[in-house]
PAZAVO-588377 format. One record per atom (N, C-alpha, C): x, y, z; residue in three letters; atom name. Coordinates in nm, 2 decimals. Each point is the difference from the previous one (the first is absolute). Last residue first. Layout:
BEGIN
+--------+--------+--------+------+------+
:     c1 :     c2 :     c3 : rest : atom :
+--------+--------+--------+------+------+
:      X :      Y :      Z :  ALA :   CA :
...
+--------+--------+--------+------+------+
END
This chain:
BEGIN
+--------+--------+--------+------+------+
:     c1 :     c2 :     c3 : rest : atom :
+--------+--------+--------+------+------+
:  -4.48 :   0.75 : -17.86 :  ASN :    N :
:  -0.13 :   0.06 :   0.02 :  ASN :   CA :
:  -0.05 :   0.07 :  -0.12 :  ASN :    C :
:   0.43 :  -0.20 :   0.02 :  LYS :    N :
:  -0.10 :  -0.10 :   0.00 :  LYS :   CA :
:  -0.14 :   0.06 :   0.01 :  LYS :    C :
:   0.40 :   0.26 :   0.03 :  SER :    N :
:  -0.04 :  -0.02 :  -0.14 :  SER :   CA :
:  -0.10 :  -0.11 :  -0.01 :  SER :    C :
:   0.20 :   0.11 :   0.42 :  ARG :    N :
:  -0.09 :   0.11 :  -0.05 :  ARG :   CA :
:  -0.05 :  -0.02 :  -0.14 :  ARG :    C :
:   0.32 :  -0.30 :   0.19 :  GLU :    N :
:  -0.13 :  -0.01 :   0.08 :  GLU :   CA :
:  -0.10 :   0.10 :  -0.05 :  GLU :    C :
:   0.44 :   0.01 :  -0.17 :  ALA :    N :
:  -0.07 :  -0.12 :  -0.05 :  ALA :   CA :
:  -0.13 :  -0.01 :   0.06 :  ALA :    C :
:   0.28 :   0.34 :   0.16 :  CYS :    N :
:  -0.06 :   0.03 :  -0.13 :  CYS :   CA :
:  -0.07 :  -0.12 :  -0.07 :  CYS :    C :
:   0.22 :  -0.06 :   0.42 :  PHE :    N :
:  -0.11 :   0.09 :   0.01 :  PHE :   CA :
:  -0.06 :   0.04 :  -0.13 :  PHE :    C :
:   0.39 :  -0.28 :   0.02 :  LYS :    N :
:  -0.12 :  -0.07 :   0.04 :  LYS :   CA :
:  -0.12 :   0.09 :   0.02 :  LYS :    C :
:   0.41 :   0.04 :  -0.35 :  CYS :    N :
:  -0.04 :   0.06 :   0.12 :  CYS :   CA :
:  -0.13 :  -0.06 :   0.05 :  CYS :    C :
:   0.34 :  -0.09 :  -0.38 :  ASN :    N :
:  -0.10 :  -0.09 :   0.06 :  ASN :   CA :
:  -0.04 :   0.05 :   0.14 :  ASN :    C :
:   0.31 :   0.25 :  -0.26 :  GLY :    N :
:  -0.10 :  -0.04 :  -0.11 :  GLY :   CA :
:  -0.10 :  -0.10 :   0.06 :  GLY :    C :
:   0.26 :   0.40 :   0.27 :  LYS :    N :
:   0.00 :  -0.14 :  -0.03 :  LYS :   CA :
:  -0.10 :  -0.04 :  -0.10 :  LYS :    C :
:   0.24 :   0.49 :   0.05 :  HIS :    N :
:  -0.12 :  -0.07 :   0.03 :  HIS :   CA :
:   0.02 :  -0.15 :  -0.03 :  HIS :    C :
:   0.43 :   0.30 :   0.13 :  THR :    N :
:  -0.09 :  -0.02 :  -0.11 :  THR :   CA :
:  -0.12 :  -0.08 :   0.04 :  THR :    C :
:   0.47 :   0.30 :   0.19 :  ALA :    N :
:  -0.11 :  -0.09 :   0.03 :  ALA :   CA :
:  -0.09 :   0.00 :  -0.13 :  ALA :    C :
:   0.51 :   0.21 :   0.24 :  TRP :    N :
:  -0.08 :  -0.03 :  -0.12 :  TRP :   CA :
:  -0.12 :  -0.09 :   0.05 :  TRP :    C :
:   0.48 :   0.32 :   0.17 :  ASP :    N :
:  -0.13 :  -0.07 :   0.02 :  ASP :   CA :
:  -0.08 :  -0.02 :  -0.12 :  ASP :    C :
:   0.44 :   0.24 :   0.09 :  GLY :    N :
:   0.00 :  -0.13 :  -0.08 :  GLY :   CA :
:  -0.13 :  -0.08 :   0.02 :  GLY :    C :
:   0.12 :   0.42 :   0.23 :  HIS :    N :
:  -0.01 :   0.03 :  -0.14 :  HIS :   CA :
:  -0.01 :  -0.13 :  -0.09 :  HIS :    C :
:  -0.17 :  -0.02 :   0.52 :  GLY :    N :
:   0.11 :   0.06 :  -0.07 :  GLY :   CA :
:  -0.02 :   0.02 :  -0.15 :  GLY :    C :
:  -0.28 :  -0.22 :   0.36 :  GLY :    N :
:   0.00 :   0.15 :   0.02 :  GLY :   CA :
:   0.13 :   0.06 :  -0.06 :  GLY :    C :
:  -0.16 :  -0.47 :  -0.01 :  TYR :    N :
:   0.07 :   0.03 :   0.12 :  TYR :   CA :
:   0.01 :   0.15 :   0.02 :  TYR :    C :
:  -0.22 :  -0.42 :  -0.33 :  ILE :    N :
:  -0.03 :   0.14 :   0.05 :  ILE :   CA :
:   0.07 :   0.02 :   0.13 :  ILE :    C :
:  -0.07 :  -0.36 :  -0.44 :  ASN :    N :
:   0.09 :   0.03 :   0.11 :  ASN :   CA :
:  -0.01 :   0.14 :   0.04 :  ASN :    C :
:  -0.36 :  -0.38 :  -0.25 :  GLY :    N :
:   0.11 :   0.09 :  -0.02 :  GLY :   CA :
:   0.09 :   0.01 :   0.12 :  GLY :    C :
:  -0.54 :  -0.12 :  -0.18 :  ILE :    N :
:   0.12 :  -0.08 :   0.02 :  ILE :   CA :
:   0.12 :   0.10 :  -0.03 :  ILE :    C :
:  -0.56 :   0.04 :   0.14 :  TYR :    N :
:   0.11 :   0.04 :  -0.08 :  TYR :   CA :
:   0.12 :  -0.08 :   0.04 :  TYR :    C :
:  -0.58 :   0.00 :   0.06 :  GLU :    N :
:   0.13 :  -0.06 :   0.02 :  GLU :   CA :
:   0.10 :   0.06 :  -0.09 :  GLU :    C :
:  -0.48 :   0.19 :   0.23 :  CYS :    N :
:   0.06 :  -0.04 :  -0.12 :  CYS :   CA :
:   0.14 :  -0.05 :   0.03 :  CYS :    C :
:  -0.31 :   0.24 :   0.31 :  SER :    N :
:  -0.06 :  -0.12 :  -0.05 :  SER :   CA :
:   0.05 :  -0.04 :  -0.14 :  SER :    C :
:   0.20 :   0.37 :   0.23 :  ASP :    N :
:  -0.14 :   0.03 :  -0.04 :  ASP :   CA :
:  -0.06 :  -0.12 :  -0.06 :  ASP :    C :
:   0.46 :  -0.13 :   0.05 :  VAL :    N :
:  -0.03 :   0.15 :   0.01 :  VAL :   CA :
:  -0.14 :   0.02 :  -0.05 :  VAL :    C :
:   0.39 :  -0.40 :   0.14 :  VAL :    N :
:  -0.15 :   0.02 :  -0.02 :  VAL :   CA :
:  -0.03 :   0.14 :   0.02 :  VAL :    C :
:   0.47 :  -0.30 :  -0.14 :  TYR :    N :
:  -0.06 :   0.11 :   0.07 :  TYR :   CA :
:  -0.15 :   0.01 :  -0.03 :  TYR :    C :
:   0.45 :  -0.36 :  -0.04 :  ILE :    N :
:  -0.14 :   0.03 :  -0.04 :  ILE :   CA :
:  -0.05 :   0.10 :   0.09 :  ILE :    C :
:   0.54 :  -0.09 :  -0.13 :  SER :    N :
:  -0.11 :  -0.02 :   0.09 :  SER :   CA :
:  -0.13 :   0.03 :  -0.07 :  SER :    C :
:   0.57 :  -0.10 :  -0.05 :  ILE :    N :
:  -0.12 :   0.03 :  -0.08 :  ILE :   CA :
:  -0.12 :  -0.03 :   0.09 :  ILE :    C :
:   0.55 :   0.10 :   0.10 :  HIS :    N :
:  -0.12 :  -0.07 :   0.03 :  HIS :   CA :
:  -0.11 :   0.06 :  -0.09 :  HIS :    C :
:   0.54 :  -0.01 :  -0.11 :  ARG :    N :
:  -0.11 :   0.08 :   0.05 :  ARG :   CA :
:  -0.12 :  -0.08 :   0.02 :  ARG :    C :
:   0.43 :  -0.14 :  -0.20 :  GLY :    N :
:   0.02 :   0.04 :   0.14 :  GLY :   CA :
:  -0.11 :   0.08 :   0.06 :  GLY :    C :
:  -0.01 :  -0.18 :  -0.45 :  ASN :    N :
:   0.11 :   0.10 :   0.01 :  ASN :   CA :
:   0.02 :   0.05 :   0.14 :  ASN :    C :
:  -0.42 :  -0.24 :   0.01 :  ILE :    N :
:   0.06 :   0.02 :  -0.13 :  ILE :   CA :
:   0.11 :   0.11 :   0.01 :  ILE :    C :
:  -0.33 :  -0.35 :   0.34 :  ARG :    N :
:   0.11 :   0.10 :  -0.02 :  ARG :   CA :
:   0.05 :   0.00 :  -0.14 :  ARG :    C :
:  -0.51 :  -0.12 :   0.22 :  THR :    N :
:   0.13 :  -0.05 :  -0.04 :  THR :   CA :
:   0.10 :   0.11 :   0.00 :  THR :    C :
:  -0.46 :   0.03 :   0.20 :  ILE :    N :
:  -0.01 :  -0.11 :  -0.10 :  ILE :   CA :
:   0.14 :  -0.06 :  -0.02 :  ILE :    C :
:  -0.27 :   0.25 :   0.43 :  THR :    N :
:   0.12 :   0.01 :  -0.09 :  THR :   CA :
:   0.01 :  -0.12 :  -0.09 :  THR :    C :
:  -0.47 :   0.21 :   0.22 :  GLU :    N :
:   0.11 :  -0.10 :   0.01 :  GLU :   CA :
:   0.12 :   0.04 :  -0.09 :  GLU :    C :
:  -0.39 :   0.30 :   0.12 :  GLU :    N :
:  -0.05 :  -0.14 :   0.03 :  GLU :   CA :
:   0.12 :  -0.09 :   0.02 :  GLU :    C :
:  -0.09 :   0.54 :   0.09 :  VAL :    N :
:   0.09 :  -0.09 :  -0.07 :  VAL :   CA :
:  -0.04 :  -0.14 :   0.03 :  VAL :    C :
:  -0.29 :   0.48 :  -0.02 :  THR :    N :
:   0.05 :  -0.11 :   0.08 :  THR :   CA :
:   0.09 :  -0.08 :  -0.09 :  THR :    C :
:  -0.30 :   0.50 :   0.03 :  VAL :    N :
:   0.11 :  -0.07 :  -0.06 :  VAL :   CA :
:   0.04 :  -0.11 :   0.09 :  VAL :    C :
:  -0.33 :   0.36 :   0.08 :  ASN :    N :
:  -0.05 :  -0.10 :  -0.09 :  ASN :   CA :
:   0.11 :  -0.07 :  -0.07 :  ASN :    C :
:   0.18 :   0.43 :   0.20 :  ILE :    N :
:  -0.14 :  -0.05 :   0.03 :  ILE :   CA :
:  -0.04 :  -0.10 :  -0.11 :  ILE :    C :
:   0.43 :   0.27 :   0.12 :  THR :    N :
:  -0.01 :  -0.14 :  -0.06 :  THR :   CA :
:  -0.14 :  -0.06 :   0.04 :  THR :    C :
:   0.28 :   0.52 :  -0.05 :  GLU :    N :
:  -0.10 :  -0.09 :   0.06 :  GLU :   CA :
:   0.00 :  -0.13 :  -0.07 :  GLU :    C :
:   0.28 :   0.44 :  -0.06 :  CYS :    N :
:   0.04 :  -0.13 :   0.04 :  CYS :   CA :
:  -0.10 :  -0.08 :   0.08 :  CYS :    C :
:  -0.13 :   0.51 :  -0.07 :  GLY :    N :
:   0.12 :  -0.07 :  -0.04 :  GLY :   CA :
:   0.01 :  -0.14 :   0.06 :  GLY :    C :
:  -0.33 :   0.39 :   0.07 :  CYS :    N :
:  -0.02 :  -0.08 :  -0.12 :  CYS :   CA :
:   0.11 :  -0.09 :  -0.04 :  CYS :    C :
:  -0.01 :   0.31 :   0.40 :  PHE :    N :
:  -0.14 :  -0.06 :  -0.01 :  PHE :   CA :
:  -0.02 :  -0.10 :  -0.12 :  PHE :    C :
:   0.42 :   0.23 :   0.08 :  ILE :    N :
:  -0.03 :  -0.06 :   0.12 :  ILE :   CA :
:  -0.14 :  -0.08 :  -0.01 :  ILE :    C :
:   0.16 :   0.27 :  -0.36 :  VAL :    N :
:   0.08 :  -0.12 :   0.02 :  VAL :   CA :
:  -0.04 :  -0.07 :   0.12 :  VAL :    C :
:  -0.21 :   0.41 :  -0.07 :  ALA :    N :
:  -0.04 :  -0.09 :  -0.11 :  ALA :   CA :
:   0.08 :  -0.13 :   0.02 :  ALA :    C :
:   0.12 :   0.36 :   0.28 :  VAL :    N :
:  -0.13 :  -0.06 :   0.04 :  VAL :   CA :
:  -0.05 :  -0.10 :  -0.10 :  VAL :    C :
:   0.40 :   0.23 :  -0.12 :  LEU :    N :
:   0.02 :  -0.08 :   0.12 :  LEU :   CA :
:  -0.13 :  -0.07 :   0.05 :  LEU :    C :
:  -0.02 :   0.33 :  -0.34 :  ILE :    N :
:   0.06 :  -0.13 :  -0.05 :  ILE :   CA :
:   0.02 :  -0.10 :   0.11 :  ILE :    C :
:  -0.16 :   0.43 :   0.11 :  ALA :    N :
:  -0.10 :  -0.07 :  -0.07 :  ALA :   CA :
:   0.05 :  -0.13 :  -0.05 :  ALA :    C :
:   0.31 :   0.29 :   0.21 :  TYR :    N :
:  -0.09 :  -0.05 :   0.10 :  TYR :   CA :
:  -0.11 :  -0.09 :  -0.07 :  TYR :    C :
:   0.30 :   0.24 :  -0.28 :  PHE :    N :
:   0.07 :  -0.11 :   0.07 :  PHE :   CA :
:  -0.10 :  -0.07 :   0.10 :  PHE :    C :
:  -0.15 :   0.39 :  -0.21 :  SER :    N :
:   0.01 :  -0.11 :  -0.09 :  SER :   CA :
:   0.06 :  -0.12 :   0.06 :  SER :    C :
:  -0.01 :   0.40 :   0.25 :  ILE :    N :
:  -0.14 :  -0.06 :  -0.01 :  ILE :   CA :
:   0.00 :  -0.12 :  -0.10 :  ILE :    C :
:   0.40 :   0.24 :   0.05 :  GLY :    N :
:  -0.03 :  -0.07 :   0.12 :  GLY :   CA :
:  -0.14 :  -0.06 :   0.00 :  GLY :    C :
:   0.14 :   0.27 :  -0.36 :  LEU :    N :
:   0.07 :  -0.13 :   0.00 :  LEU :   CA :
:  -0.02 :  -0.08 :   0.12 :  LEU :    C :
:  -0.19 :   0.43 :  -0.03 :  LYS :    N :
:  -0.06 :  -0.09 :  -0.09 :  LYS :   CA :
:   0.07 :  -0.13 :  -0.01 :  LYS :    C :
:   0.20 :   0.34 :   0.26 :  HIS :    N :
:  -0.13 :  -0.04 :   0.06 :  HIS :   CA :
:  -0.07 :  -0.10 :  -0.08 :  HIS :    C :
:   0.39 :   0.19 :  -0.17 :  ILE :    N :
:   0.03 :  -0.09 :   0.11 :  ILE :   CA :
:  -0.12 :  -0.05 :   0.06 :  ILE :    C :
:  -0.05 :   0.34 :  -0.32 :  ILE :    N :
:   0.04 :  -0.13 :  -0.06 :  ILE :   CA :
:   0.03 :  -0.10 :   0.10 :  ILE :    C :
:  -0.10 :   0.43 :   0.16 :  LEU :    N :
:  -0.12 :  -0.06 :  -0.06 :  LEU :   CA :
:   0.03 :  -0.14 :  -0.06 :  LEU :    C :
:   0.36 :   0.27 :   0.16 :  THR :    N :
:  -0.08 :  -0.06 :   0.11 :  THR :   CA :
:  -0.12 :  -0.07 :  -0.05 :  THR :    C :
:   0.25 :   0.23 :  -0.32 :  LYS :    N :
:   0.08 :  -0.11 :   0.05 :  LYS :   CA :
:  -0.08 :  -0.07 :   0.12 :  LYS :    C :
:  -0.17 :   0.40 :  -0.18 :  ASN :    N :
:  -0.02 :  -0.11 :  -0.09 :  ASN :   CA :
:   0.07 :  -0.12 :   0.05 :  ASN :    C :
:   0.06 :   0.40 :   0.24 :  LYS :    N :
:  -0.13 :  -0.05 :   0.02 :  LYS :   CA :
:  -0.03 :  -0.12 :  -0.09 :  LYS :    C :
:   0.41 :   0.24 :  -0.04 :  MET :    N :
:  -0.01 :  -0.08 :   0.12 :  MET :   CA :
:  -0.13 :  -0.07 :   0.02 :  MET :    C :
+--------+--------+--------+------+------+
END
């Protein structure tokens, strides 16, 4: 009986730690902006995202079909390479 109580106590502590981690570290969109919607391909909007001063093109809605790639003509990278 003592072992069962100990296991339940450890599981409770683990659950609490995971809950705190999700609350403080999950789903933040700091330094992310959407500049414009470019076009529709197969019924989906393709957008330009600016993340940490770099441009990405893609479709991000928080699902399994999300994708993004770095733009080849990123204005921030072009400006940095001049210096």
